[in-house]
N, C-alpha and C positions, 0 to 999 in steps of 0.2 A: 557070230551074230551077223545076220543079214543086214545089208546097208541100203538105205533109201536115200537118193539125192533129190532134192526139190529145187527146181530152178524157178525162183519166185519173180513175177512181174514187179511186185512191190514187196517190202517187209510186211508181214501180217499186222494189221491194226484192228483188233476185235472190237474196241471201243469206238472205232469210227465208221465201220461198214459191216454189212452182212458178209461180203467177201472175205473180210478179215476173220470173222466168226467161223466161216466154212473152212478156211485153210487150217485154222487152229484145231478144228474138229479132226480133220485128216491127219495132221501131225500127231495128235494125242493118240488116235486110232492106231497108227503105225508104232508109236513108241510102246503102247500097251500090248501090242502084238509081238513085242521083243525086238523090233528093228533098231538099229543104230541109225539116226536120222541126221542128215546134213542139210541145211537150208542155205542156198546160195542165191544171191541177187546183185543185179547191176544198180539197183535204185539206191538213192540217198536214204539214210535212216531218218526218221522223224521222231518227235517226242512221243507220239502215240503208238510207237512200235512195241510189240509184245516182247516180254523178256523170254526169248526161247531158251537161253541157258539154263533157266530155272526148271525146265522140262528135260534137261539133258541133251539138247539139241545144238549141234555145232553149227556156227555161222561162218560162211565163206562169202567174201566179196569178190565179185568177178567183173570181167570187162567184156564189152562187146568186141568182136573182130580182133580177138587177141588170142595168140597161141598158148598163153599161160592157162587157158581153160582146159587145153588138151592135157597139160601136165596134171592138173586137178583131177581129171577123169582117170588118168592112169594111176594116180596115187590112190584115189578112193576105190576105183573098180566096184561101183555099186551094182547090186542085183536088180534094182528098180530105179528108174528115173521118172520123176512126176514133173510135168510142165504145168506151170500155173498160167493158163490161158494160152491160146494158139500162137501169140506172138513170140512167146519163148521157145516154142517148138521151131518156128521158122528160123530164129536166130541160132539155136544150140542143137537142134535135132540131128543135123548132119554130123556134127562133131561127136555127139554120142555114138551114132552108127559107126563112126571110124574107130573110135578109141574103145568102145564098150559094146561090140556088136550083139552080144548075148543078154545085155540088160533089157528088161521088160520096160517098154515105154508106155507111160499113162499120161493122158491128157486130161487135165481138170478144166473144163470149159468155163466154169463159174455160172455163166448163162451164155446163150448163144449171141455172140456179139453182132452177127449179121443180122439177126431177127430184131434185136434192140434197135439197131441202125435203121433198118427198113421201117419199123413202126414209128420211129421218130420222124422219119421223112414223110411217112404218110400222114401224120398228124400235122405237121407244119405246111405240107404242100398240097393237102386235100387230094391225095392219090391213094390208090388201093395197095394194101400190104402185098398182095400177089404180084402185082405188076413190078414192085420194087425188089422183091425177092428174085424175081427173074432176071433183073438187071444188075444185081448186087456183086460188085468186085470182091467185097468182103466175104461174101458167102463162098466164092470160089477158094479164097485163101483159107478160110476156117475149116471147110469141108475137106480140102486137101490135107490139112494138118490132122484131122480126125483119121483119114485113110492111113496117113503115115505112121500113126501110132498103134500099138497092139491093142489098146483099150481106152476109151474115151469115157469120162464120167460125165453124165448128163443130170442135171439137178431137177428136172421136171418131166413128168410124163407126156405132157403136150409137145414138148421140145423133141423127145424121142419119136413121137408119132410123126412130126414134121420131117424129121431126118430120114425115117423109114418110107414114108408115104410119098413125100415130094422128091426126095434126092436119093432114094433107093439105097441107103446106107445099110450094109449087112448088120444084123442084130448082134452077131457075135463079136463086134468091136465096139459095141455100145453097152453101157451099164448105168442103170438108173440108181443114182445115189443122192437122196435129198439131204436136208439138214438131219443131223443125228442128236437126239436128246434123251436124257434119262426120263423115265416115266415119272409124271407128276402124281404123287400119291394123294389119297383122300386127306391125310393129315396135312400134307403141304398146301392143298387147296384151302382147307379150313384156316390155315394161318395167313392167308393173304388178306389185305385190307378189303372190307366189304363195301357196299354201295355208299353208305353214309359217311365212310371214312375217306372216300375219294371225292374229288371235285375237278372241274375244268376238262378241256379237250387237249389232246395232244397230237402232234404230227412229228415225225423224226426221220432223218435220213441224211446221208452224206450229200453235200451239196456239189461235190465234183460229179455227181451222177445226174445228168440232165432231167430224167423223169421226176426226180425229187424237188428239183427247183421249179419245174412247171407245176407240180402238185401244189406246192406252197403258194406260188403265185395265183393259181386258180382259187385256192381257198380264200386268199386275201381279196380277190376281185369278185368272185361269183358266190362262194358259199357262205363265208363268215358274216357278211353284212346281214344276210337274211336270218342266220341262226341267232345272231346277237339281238335282233328285234324281238325274238321270242324268249331268249334267255339273256337278258341284259347284264346279270351278274356273273355269267360264266366267263372264262378267259380261254383263249386259244394259245396254247404254248407250243413254240416252234424250236426244235432242237435239231442240231446236226453239225457235224464236222465241216471245216473249210468253207464256212459261210462268207461269200464275197460281199462287196459293198452293196450290190443291188439286192442281196438278200437282207442285209442289215437295214437297208432303207425301207423295208417293209414294216419294220417295228412301229407300232403306234399304241402307246399306253392308253390314250383316251378311248380307243376302239377296243381295248383289251385283247389286241393282237400283238403278242409278245415274242420277239425273236431272241433266243438265249444263245444260239450258237451250240458249240460242242458241250456235251455233258459228260462228266467222268464216269457216273453211274446211270446208265440208261435204264436199267431195270428198276431203280428206285423211282426214277421219273415216271416210268410206266405204271408202277404200282400205285402211285399218288394220283393217277389220272383216271377219270371215269370212262371217257370214250376216246378211241383213237380214230382219227379221220384220215383217209388216204384216198383223194380223188385222182387216182393214177390213170392217165390217159394213154400212155404208151410204156413199153419196157419189155423185159424178158426175164426168165429164170423165176425164182421164188422171191417174193417181197418179204425180206427179213423183218422189217417193222411190224408186219401183220402177224407173223409167226411169234415174234417177241411179245407182242400184245397178249396173244393166246396163253403163252407161258406164265405170264404175270396176271392173269385173270382180267385183263381189260378188253372189253368188247369193242368192236370196230365197225365202221362204215366204209366201204370201198366200192370199186368198180369191178366188172368182169376181169379186165386186165389185171388189177390189183390181186384178185383172188386166184388167178390162174395157177393151176398146179398144186395148190395147197390142200383143198378139201375134197377133191374128187366129187363123189355123190353125196358126202356128208353135209349136214346143215351147218351154215356159217355161224360164227360166234358174234352175230350182230346181222348186218344186212349187206347183201351185194345189190347195188342199185344201178338203175339205167336212167340217166338224166338228173339235172340239177334239182328239180323240185323234190323227186323221191329222196335223193341223198339228203337234202336239208330237213325234211320231214322225218326221216328215219333217225337221223342224228338227235334231233330234239326229242323224239319219242324214247330212244334208248337213254338218253340223259335224264329223263324225267320219270320213267317208269321202273320202279325198283323190282317189281316181280319179272318183268320182261328182261331186264338187265341181268338178273340172277340166272334166268332160264338159258339165255344166250351165252353167258360166261361158261356154263357148263359144257356147251357145245365146243368151245374152244380147247378145253381140257381133253375132250374125247378125240378131237382131231390130232393133237400132239401125241397122245398116247397110242393112237391107232396108225397114224401116217408117218410118224417121225421117230419111230422106236430105234434108238441108237444101237442097241444090243443086236437086234435082228438085222438091220441094215449092214452093220459092221460085219457080222458073221458071214452074210452072203457075199460081201465084198472080198473078204479074205478067202473064201471058198473059190470065187472066180479067179483071183490072183494066183492061187496054188494050182488051179486046173491049167491055166495058160502057161505058168512057169514049167509045169511038168510036160507040156506038149507044144512048146514055143515054136518049133520048127514047123509042125503041121499047121499050128495056127497062123503063122505067117504065110504059108504056102496057099492057104484059102484066101488070102488077100492080095491078089495079084495087082489090082489097082493101087494098092499102098506100095508094093515093090517098085512099080513104074514110076510112081510120084516121087519116091525117095531117090530113085536113080537120077531123074531130072533135076530135082531141086538140089541134090548134093553137087551135081557139076556146076549148075549156075551159082549157087551160093558159095561153093568152094572157091571159084575163081574171083568172084566179088570180094569175098573176105580176104583172100590173099592180096588182092589189089589194095584193098584199105590198109592191110597190115604193112605192106611195103611203102604206101605213103606216109603212114605214121612213123615208120622206121626212119625214113628220110628227113622227117621234120626234126628229129632228135639230135 
């Protein structure tokens, strides 16, 4: 049985974040393909951590800058190593190269961190995204990690286009792999709650993620007061893991703005809601809350940034708006018009079944993996930049890591 070693930035939390859902999809894909899967992480376990053992996945707790990881690599001898975000490749990639030089190295970017950072700065500093991308130190680090790996998983087509057009990344080391879902059948669609069975608005997202906090703050200050004037009986329900005090402070029962925090079953909360609101002003990747809304038959109102990479040229399951007034009017219209709501709901099912077909994307991914494994030497020879970056990082990281190891040894 072939082995996959995943080096996780955090332990997967599918009930807390879209990143957790994405990781679980990857783990299940490899398990269903017959791989023995080992998940290793330096992170502390949380109460929301997924039960990996129930899927037959072995867990390994590892340490930074510690030679014990070399022993783990030699013991496991994996055919594939998957890095969960570029920071893990920076920390452990050189050790993988030294101990398992024939292992296929895959980087799951989740979303492009440098793009998210640039957009956040552009939003806060009133600067252009293009200018900030050119100045980004994070871009240099993340793109270097992409080059050092044999294949990088990119979750949205606009991000692939950015990497190819602006940074000239070769297409043979990139692979488009969005969320992967089962098709929503007509029977399943009919079983979902209808317009009259639902009420209220919903916003959901992990509050460790800055775009989610800013979106909820924007709802509270700019959007909800105007919606409430037109729909005084409706409630705005806010859900999300790791809500800080500043988030909790937004709760106001008299204004029907209700901050609930983490919800154990987000699909239930989504199915009970009539409209999902996501005034997202910056961010990267795919917005899991909007995809989850589509899966559960909940229509949505968002921004171009929120919708990026999800629908391509397909009609949205609600409205993509430009400006506060349009956002408010469309939200009220969707909430009040059953015929419109039902038409838009159907568009979401079409997007999920067409754009996020798990079987189709999974098969293509497995084909790419097999192709590279069968031609690994030639594949790497075509990526001289990656070889060069591995050489220089390995030397600098090697000596730094050895220095830290020696310091730690002297402390004992």
